[in-house]
C-alpha positions in Angstrom: 87.1 -14.0 -3.6 89.1 -12.2 -6.3 88.5 -15.2 -8.6 84.7 -15.1 -7.8 84.6 -11.4 -8.6 86.3 -12.1 -11.9 83.7 -14.7 -12.8 80.9 -12.4 -11.8 82.3 -9.7 -14.0 82.4 -12.2 -16.9 78.8 -13.2 -16.2 77.6 -9.7 -16.3 79.5 -9.0 -19.5 77.9 -12.1 -21.0 74.3 -10.9 -20.1 75.0 -7.4 -21.3 76.2 -8.8 -24.7 72.9 -10.8 -24.9 70.8 -7.7 -24.0 72.6 -5.6 -26.6 72.1 -8.4 -29.2 68.3 -8.5 -28.5 68.0 -4.7 -28.5 69.8 -4.5 -31.8 67.6 -7.2 -33.3 64.4 -5.4 -32.0 65.6 -2.0 -33.4 66.4 -3.5 -36.8 63.0 -5.2 -36.9 61.2 -2.0 -36.0 63.0 -0.1 -38.7 62.1 -2.8 -41.2 58.4 -2.6 -40.5 58.5 1.2 -40.3 59.9 1.3 -43.9 57.4 -1.3 -45.0 54.5 0.7 -43.6 55.4 3.7 -45.8 56.0 1.6 -49.0 53.5 0.6 -51.7 53.4 -2.9 -50.3 52.4 -1.5 -46.9 49.7 0.6 -48.6 48.5 -2.5 -50.4 48.2 -4.5 -47.1 46.4 -1.7 -45.4 44.0 -1.4 -48.4 43.3 -5.1 -48.3 43.1 -5.6 -44.6 42.9 -2.5 -42.5 40.5 -0.4 -44.6 37.7 -3.0 -44.9 37.8 -3.6 -41.2 37.8 0.1 -40.4 34.9 1.0 -42.6 32.8 -2.0 -41.7 33.4 -1.5 -37.9 32.5 2.2 -38.2 29.3 1.3 -40.0 28.3 -1.4 -37.3 29.0 1.2 -34.6 26.7 3.6 -36.5 29.5 6.2 -36.8 29.3 6.7 -40.6 29.8 10.3 -41.8 26.4 12.0 -42.3 25.3 12.9 -45.8 24.7 16.6 -46.2 21.2 17.7 -47.3 22.8 20.0 -49.9 24.0 16.9 -51.9 21.7 15.7 -54.6 22.5 12.6 -56.7 20.8 11.8 -60.0 21.4 8.5 -61.8 20.7 7.0 -65.2 19.5 3.6 -63.8 17.7 0.7 -65.3 14.2 2.3 -65.2 15.6 5.4 -66.8 17.1 3.6 -69.8 13.9 1.6 -70.1 12.0 4.9 -70.4 14.5 6.5 -72.8 15.0 3.3 -74.8 18.7 4.2 -74.8 21.7 3.9 -72.5 22.5 7.6 -73.0 20.9 11.0 -73.5 21.4 13.0 -76.7 23.5 16.1 -76.2 20.4 18.3 -76.7 18.7 16.5 -73.9 21.8 16.8 -71.7 21.8 20.6 -72.4 18.1 20.9 -71.4 18.5 18.9 -68.2 21.6 20.9 -67.2 19.8 24.2 -67.9 16.9 23.1 -65.7 19.4 22.3 -62.9 20.8 25.8 -63.2 17.3 27.3 -63.1 16.5 25.4 -60.0 19.5 27.1 -58.3 22.1 24.4 -58.1 25.5 25.7 -57.0 27.3 23.1 -59.2 26.5 20.2 -61.4 29.1 17.4 -61.7 28.5 15.0 -64.5 30.6 11.9 -63.8 31.7 11.2 -67.4 34.1 12.4 -70.1 31.7 13.6 -72.8 34.3 12.9 -75.5 31.7 11.8 -78.1 28.4 13.6 -77.6 25.4 11.8 -79.0 22.9 13.3 -81.4 22.2 16.9 -82.5 21.7 20.0 -80.5 25.3 20.6 -79.2 24.9 24.3 -80.0 22.3 24.5 -77.2 25.2 24.2 -74.8 26.0 27.8 -75.4 23.0 28.7 -73.2 24.9 27.4 -70.2 27.5 30.2 -70.5 27.0 33.0 -68.1 25.2 30.8 -65.6 26.0 31.1 -61.9 26.0 27.3 -61.8 29.4 25.6 -62.2 29.3 22.7 -64.6 32.1 20.1 -64.2 33.0 17.2 -66.4 35.8 14.6 -66.4 39.1 13.9 -68.1 41.9 11.5 -67.8 45.6 11.1 -68.6 46.7 8.3 -70.9 50.2 6.9 -70.8 50.2 6.5 -74.6 48.4 8.5 -77.3 45.1 7.1 -78.3 44.5 6.6 -82.0 41.5 8.5 -83.4 41.0 10.8 -80.4 42.0 14.4 -80.1 43.9 15.4 -77.0 42.5 18.1 -74.8 44.4 21.4 -74.7 46.1 22.2 -71.4 45.8 25.9 -72.0 42.8 26.3 -69.7 42.3 28.5 -66.6 41.7 25.6 -64.2 45.0 24.0 -65.2 47.0 27.2 -64.3 48.5 27.1 -60.7 47.9 30.9 -60.5 44.2 30.2 -60.6 44.6 28.7 -57.2 46.6 31.6 -55.7 49.9 29.8 -56.2 52.9 31.1 -58.2 54.1 27.6 -59.0 53.1 24.0 -58.8 53.3 22.9 -55.1 55.6 20.1 -54.1 52.8 17.8 -53.0 51.6 17.5 -56.7 53.0 14.3 -58.1 54.3 14.4 -61.7 52.4 12.2 -64.1 53.4 12.2 -67.8 50.9 11.3 -70.5 48.4 12.7 -72.9 45.3 14.5 -71.6 41.9 13.5 -73.0 38.7 15.1 -72.1 35.3 16.3 -73.4 34.4 17.6 -76.8 35.8 21.2 -77.3 32.3 22.7 -77.3 31.4 21.0 -74.0 34.8 21.9 -72.5 34.1 25.6 -73.5 31.1 25.8 -71.1 32.4 23.6 -68.3 35.2 23.1 -65.8 37.4 20.0 -66.5 38.9 17.9 -63.8 40.2 14.3 -63.7 38.1 11.3 -62.6 41.0 8.8 -62.2 40.9 6.4 -59.3 44.1 5.1 -57.8 42.6 1.8 -56.7 43.6 2.1 -53.1 40.6 4.1 -52.0 42.3 7.4 -52.4 42.2 10.1 -55.1 44.9 12.5 -56.4 43.8 16.0 -55.4 46.1 17.6 -58.0 48.3 16.0 -60.7 51.3 17.9 -62.1 51.4 17.8 -65.9 54.1 18.8 -68.2 54.6 22.5 -68.8 54.0 23.4 -65.1 50.3 22.7 -65.4 48.1 21.1 -62.8 45.1 18.8 -63.3 42.6 19.1 -60.4 40.3 16.5 -59.1 36.9 17.0 -60.7 34.8 17.1 -57.4 37.0 19.9 -56.1 36.0 22.1 -59.0 32.4 22.1 -57.9 33.5 24.8 -55.4 34.7 28.2 -56.4 37.1 28.8 -53.6 40.0 26.4 -54.1 43.5 27.4 -53.1 46.7 25.7 -52.3 50.3 26.5 -51.4 53.4 24.5 -50.7 52.0 22.9 -47.6 48.2 22.7 -47.7 45.0 22.7 -49.7 42.0 24.9 -48.8 38.5 24.4 -50.2 35.9 27.0 -49.1 38.5 28.1 -46.5 38.7 24.7 -44.9 41.9 22.7 -44.7 41.8 19.4 -46.7 44.2 16.8 -45.2 46.4 15.3 -47.9 48.7 12.3 -47.8 51.3 13.4 -50.2 49.1 14.4 -53.1 46.3 12.0 -52.2 43.2 12.4 -50.1 41.4 9.4 -48.6 37.8 9.0 -49.6 35.6 9.2 -46.5 32.8 7.1 -47.9 29.6 6.4 -45.8 27.8 3.2 -46.3 26.7 3.2 -50.0 23.1 2.7 -48.9 23.1 6.3 -47.7 23.9 7.4 -51.2 21.5 5.1 -52.8 18.7 6.5 -50.6 19.5 10.0 -51.9 19.8 9.0 -55.6 17.0 10.2 -57.8 16.1 8.8 -61.2 17.4 10.9 -64.0 14.3 10.1 -66.1 12.3 12.5 -63.9 14.2 15.6 -65.0 14.2 14.4 -68.6 10.4 14.0 -68.6 9.8 17.4 -67.0 12.2 19.0 -69.5 10.4 17.4 -72.4 7.0 18.4 -71.1 8.1 21.9 -70.1 7.0 21.3 -66.5 8.4 23.6 -63.9 10.4 22.1 -61.2 10.9 23.1 -57.5 14.0 25.0 -56.6 16.9 23.4 -54.9 17.9 24.4 -51.3 20.5 27.1 -51.2 24.0 25.8 -51.8 22.9 22.4 -53.3 25.5 20.5 -55.3 24.2 18.0 -57.9 26.1 14.9 -58.9 24.9 13.1 -62.1 25.8 9.5 -62.6 25.2 8.6 -66.3 26.2 4.9 -65.8 24.1 3.7 -62.8 22.4 0.9 -64.8 23.2 -2.8 -64.5 26.1 -3.9 -66.6 28.0 -0.6 -66.9 31.8 -0.4 -66.6 31.9 2.5 -64.1 32.2 0.3 -61.0 35.0 0.3 -58.4 36.0 -1.8 -55.5 35.5 -0.4 -52.0 35.5 -1.7 -48.4 31.7 -2.2 -48.9 32.2 -4.2 -52.0 31.6 -3.0 -55.6 30.0 0.4 -55.9 29.4 3.0 -58.7 32.5 5.0 -59.3 30.5 8.2 -59.1 29.9 7.6 -55.4 33.6 8.5 -54.9 33.0 12.0 -56.4 29.9 12.3 -54.2 31.8 11.4 -51.1 34.5 14.1 -51.8 31.8 16.8 -52.3 30.0 15.6 -49.1 33.3 15.8 -47.2 33.7 19.4 -48.3 30.2 20.3 -47.3 30.4 18.6 -43.9 34.1 19.0 -43.1 34.3 15.3 -42.3 37.7 14.3 -43.7 39.9 11.3 -42.9 43.2 12.3 -41.3 46.3 10.2 -40.9 48.1 9.9 -37.6 51.1 12.2 -37.7 54.5 10.4 -37.7 52.8 7.0 -38.2 56.1 5.4 -39.2 57.5 6.3 -35.8 54.5 4.7 -34.1 55.2 1.5 -36.0 58.9 1.7 -35.0 58.0 2.3 -31.3 56.2 -1.1 -31.1 59.6 -2.8 -31.1 60.1 -1.4 -27.6 57.3 -3.3 -25.8 58.2 -6.3 -28.0 61.7 -6.2 -26.6 60.7 -6.0 -22.9 57.9 -8.5 -23.0 60.1 -11.1 -24.8 63.1 -10.6 -22.5 61.4 -10.0 -19.1 58.4 -12.3 -19.3 58.2 -16.1 -19.7 55.6 -18.7 -20.3 52.0 -17.8 -19.8 52.8 -14.2 -18.7 54.4 -13.5 -22.1 51.6 -14.9 -24.1 48.9 -13.1 -22.1 50.8 -9.8 -22.6 51.4 -10.6 -26.3 47.7 -11.2 -26.9 46.6 -8.2 -24.8 48.9 -5.7 -26.7 47.8 -7.0 -30.1 44.2 -6.7 -29.1 44.8 -3.2 -27.8 46.4 -2.2 -31.1 43.3 -3.4 -33.0 41.0 -1.5 -30.7 43.1 1.6 -31.0 43.1 1.6 -34.8 39.4 0.8 -35.2 38.3 3.1 -32.4 40.2 6.2 -33.6 39.0 5.6 -37.2 35.3 5.2 -36.1 35.2 8.0 -33.5 37.9 10.5 -34.5 38.2 9.8 -38.3 42.0 9.3 -37.7 43.8 6.6 -39.8 46.3 4.7 -37.6 48.8 2.3 -39.1 47.7 -0.3 -36.6 48.1 -3.3 -38.8 51.9 -2.6 -39.6 52.3 -1.8 -35.9 50.7 -5.1 -34.9 52.9 -7.0 -37.4 56.0 -5.2 -35.9 55.1 -6.1 -32.4 53.9 -9.6 -33.1 56.8 -10.8 -35.3 59.5 -9.0 -33.3 58.1 -10.2 -30.0 57.6 -13.8 -31.1 61.1 -14.1 -32.7 62.7 -12.5 -29.7 60.8 -14.8 -27.3 62.1 -17.8 -29.4 65.7 -16.5 -29.1 65.5 -16.0 -25.4 63.8 -19.4 -24.9 66.6 -21.0 -26.9 69.3 -19.3 -24.8 67.4 -20.2 -21.6 67.3 -23.8 -22.6 71.0 -23.8 -23.3 71.6 -22.1 -19.9 69.6 -24.8 -18.0 71.3 -27.6 -19.9 74.8 -26.3 -19.1 73.9 -25.6 -15.5 72.6 -29.1 -15.1 75.8 -30.4 -16.5 77.8 -28.3 -14.1 75.8 -29.4 -11.0 76.1 -33.1 -12.1 79.9 -32.7 -12.3 79.9 -31.0 -8.9 77.8 -33.8 -7.3 80.1 -36.4 -8.8 83.1 -34.6 -7.4 81.6 -34.7 -3.9 80.8 -38.4 -4.1 84.3 -39.2 -5.2 86.1 -37.0 -2.6 87.9 -39.9 -1.0 88.2 -42.0 -4.2 91.1 -42.0 -6.6 90.2 -40.1 -9.8 89.2 -42.0 -12.8 90.8 -41.6 -16.1 89.8 -38.3 -17.7 88.2 -36.9 -14.4 88.5 -33.2 -14.0 89.3 -33.5 -10.3 92.8 -33.9 -8.8 93.8 -36.8 -6.6 93.0 -36.6 -2.9 95.3 -34.3 -1.0 95.5 -33.1 2.6 92.5 -31.2 3.8 94.3 -27.9 3.8 95.3 -28.4 0.1 92.6 -30.7 -1.2 90.8 -28.0 -3.2 93.6 -25.6 -3.7 94.1 -26.4 -7.3 91.5 -27.9 -9.6 90.9 -27.9 -13.3 87.8 -25.8 -12.9 89.9 -23.1 -11.1 88.0 -22.7 -7.8 90.1 -21.7 -4.8 87.4 -22.9 -2.4 85.8 -26.3 -1.7 82.4 -27.0 -3.4 80.5 -27.1 -0.2 81.4 -23.4 0.4 79.6 -22.2 -2.7 76.2 -20.6 -2.2 73.9 -21.3 -5.1 74.0 -17.7 -6.4 77.8 -18.2 -6.9 77.2 -20.9 -9.5 76.2 -18.4 -12.2 79.8 -16.9 -12.6 81.1 -20.5 -13.0 78.4 -21.3 -15.6 79.2 -18.1 -17.5 82.8 -19.2 -17.8 81.8 -22.7 -18.9 79.2 -21.3 -21.4 81.8 -19.0 -22.9 84.4 -21.9 -23.2 81.8 -24.2 -24.8 80.7 -21.5 -27.2 84.4 -20.8 -28.2 
């Protein structure tokens, strides 16, 4: 019995070593996918796989964010350029149209362009925009290298000063980006707010960019609102918290058709300005977004989960989110959620076999997809479900392969042992053959007292559950 207890102890030690090895593998795999989910490669995978599925699913479920009635979009489309006989308005016409928007009571007018080289005469008419209660916003951009023939925009502006946003210094969430700032013509910049219109390409926008000299470059759509404040931890617009992911905010874009339905032809305001016709006033608190490049063949197009859309729709989506409060929020501690999926992967792979494992494997993967798409559609919460699914799938499948391999080896060695045991029984009264592990026949009282496999009891006295310690010893010897 003492020998059996020793073998049992060895067997338990063997199984504990395997369990620790599997647990260590699962932990390392979970850590790997957790790091990947927070990297640029993980963001790329989510942008290419997760975001399109999330936006398309939300649209099919009719859960798109509503478009606020206070958002008005005007575009210079194909019919407008056919009427104007030009792909752009002269600066005098721009001045007249913007003045009319201000007279109609618009809270802000965002023109989604840079205005670096205004066309035609009449730029002096822009001075009439000064003193207006309407906020006029135009775009700018940071270039990595100086551009020959263009004059950089001065950073000595009120909207570039952190103190303008009730902050004594640049907050830590603002990422530093070096380069030369280019923006509108100085006379246009004098009567407008200047923000950036740079798109990251991953369906997110930088809320604020830190420039050299402790200056900040705000996102242009945010400047459409007067009350913008930030501190070290949060950004507030009109007193409402704007969720950021680092220095970025995710664009909560409805289906582009909702914006197209609210887009008016810019030729209408131009005609009425030319004829002096009076226009109806806007509803109180209306924000106007002007898209000067909405015609076919323009370069201001970006990729989205709905396909290629006008770049100005991103600015419209940000303004709409401020008006409605519908922001996308990321699940807190998402990297821990990804890491936690190694736990069910470990238990399903080590405790389940065959059909039960594969049914559980598919069920958990399907549940992760439903969780991610459901929270995005109904709660506007972004869940890293795809990295989590990769963590569970690859960890679980590889662990299942390892356990299956070890199980196959266990069965093979156990079969070998039982075959040797059966041969020993059949040859009990026979003289041993050369190389047999069994000793010659002895008196009954001593026949099984000493054998090469070390059992102090005859084979017939072993219950089946006592074979496992013997196999453990044989397995360890064979592995050594």
